[in-house]
N, C-alpha and C positions, 0 to 999 in steps of 0.2 A: 467441519468434520464431514466425512462422506456418510451418506445413508445407504443402507442395504436396499437393494432393488427388491420390491415386493413380488416381481414377476418370476424371479429365480429363487426358490426356497433352498436350493443346494449351495448357494453362494456363501462364501466365508467372509469374515471381517477382513482377513489378510488381502483379499483381492481389492478392497476398497480403502487401502491405507493411504494416508496423506504423505506429503514430502517430509513433514516434521517427524513423523513416526519412522520413516525410512532412515532419516539421519540418526535418530536415537538408536535404531536397530543396528546400524553399521558400527557404532562405537561400543555397543554392549557386547558382552561375551555370554555365551551359553553356559549352562551348568557344567557340561562336559569340558568346555574350554577352561573354565575356572579350576576344575579338578585336575586337568592336565598341567596347568601352570603351577598349582600347589604341589603336585607330584615332583615336578622338576626342581622347585625351590627346596623341597624336603631332601631330594637326591643330592643337590649341591651342598646342603648343610651336612648331610651324612658323610659326603666325600671330604669335606673340610675337617670333620671330627676324626675320620680315619687317618687322614694325612697328619694331623696333630698327634694322634695316638702313636703312629709309627715314629714320628720325630721324637716324641717323649720316650718311647721304648729304647731308643738308642742312648738316652740319658737317664735310664731307670736307676742306676746305682747312685748317681749324683742327686737325683730327686729324692730317693729314699734316705740318703745321708742327710740332706737338708731337712726332711721331715722328722727324722729321729734325733736331731740335735737337741731339741728342748726336753728330751726325756730325762727324768730325774736320775741321779747316780744309783739309786736303789734298783732301778730297772736294769742298769748295766751289770750290777753284781749278780742278779739272778740269771741273766742270759749270757754272761761273760762278754758283753759288748756286742752281742748279736741278737737279732730278733728270733723268737722261738716260734716255730711252726709245728702244728700238731697233726697235719695231714700229709699225705704223700705228695700231692702236687700243689700244696698250699703256697709254697714259696713262689712258684711260677705264677700261680693265680693272683697272688698279691701284686706282682709286677704288671700283670695284664690289667688288673683293675686300676692300679695307679696310673698306667699309661693312658687308659681310657679316660680317667678323670682329668688328667693333664691335657689330653686331646680336646676334651670338651671345653676346658678353660682357654686353651689356645684358639679354639674355633668360635669363641663367643662373638667376636666382631663380625664374622661371616654369617653366623646364625641370625644375629640381630639385623644385619643388612638384608638378608633374604626375607625376614619377616616384614621389614619396612617395604621392600620392593614388591611384595605381594599385596600389602594393605594399602599403600599409597595411591595407586591408580583409582581406587574406589572412594577416595576422600574428596571433598569439596576443597576449594582453594582456602577458604577460611579455616577449615579443619587442619589442613596442612601447615598453615601459618601458626596455629595454636600448638602444634606438635613439633616445633623447631628443636626442642631439647633432645629428641631422638632422631633428627633428620641428619643422617650421616654424610650426605653428599656436601653439605654446607659446612661441616665441621672437619676441616683439613687437619686439625690437631688431634683427632681421635686416636690414631695409633700412638702418638706421644703420650696422651693421657693414659692409655692402656698400659704402656711400658712404665710409666711413672707409678701407676697403681701396683704393678708387680714389684717394682723397686721398694715401694713403701712396705709391702707385705714382707719382703725379704729382710728389710732393716728391722721391722718390728719383731720378727722372729729371732734375729740375731740379738736384739736388746733383751728380749725375754730370756733367751739362753744365758746371757751374761748375768742377768739378775738372779737367775736360778743357780748359777755356779757359786755366786757369792753367798 
């Protein structure tokens, strides 16, 4: 390690850095660079949620029908088969909230990938190996697992509806 020259009291430690320190400095990011990358990761996640919400808004009636299937028959007698809204814009607001929730659900793979892509460069190789359960680049079956989970949720809802009818 280099020593600071006693003749020049205004000299800084940066002027006397070694080659090892320069190599570490080249691979490291500053706080501003980290915040910039985090900002872009959050922005990409929000874009995924918005795209998912827009896609879900086109299917809002089908989603609402799917969610209201398990309602008991007594709820249909009160509302004559329709949901009751008590505010002026509440019907539209319910569809917006439903679309946003479905958009978040659809964007979960993108959000989790963005989290992993932000955190992974800061991990050691051993830590990356220990976290293989959430390492998405090595799990090519992830979209299939996600669709299978949605399918199981739909089937369990249909089964619950059939049990409630009987």
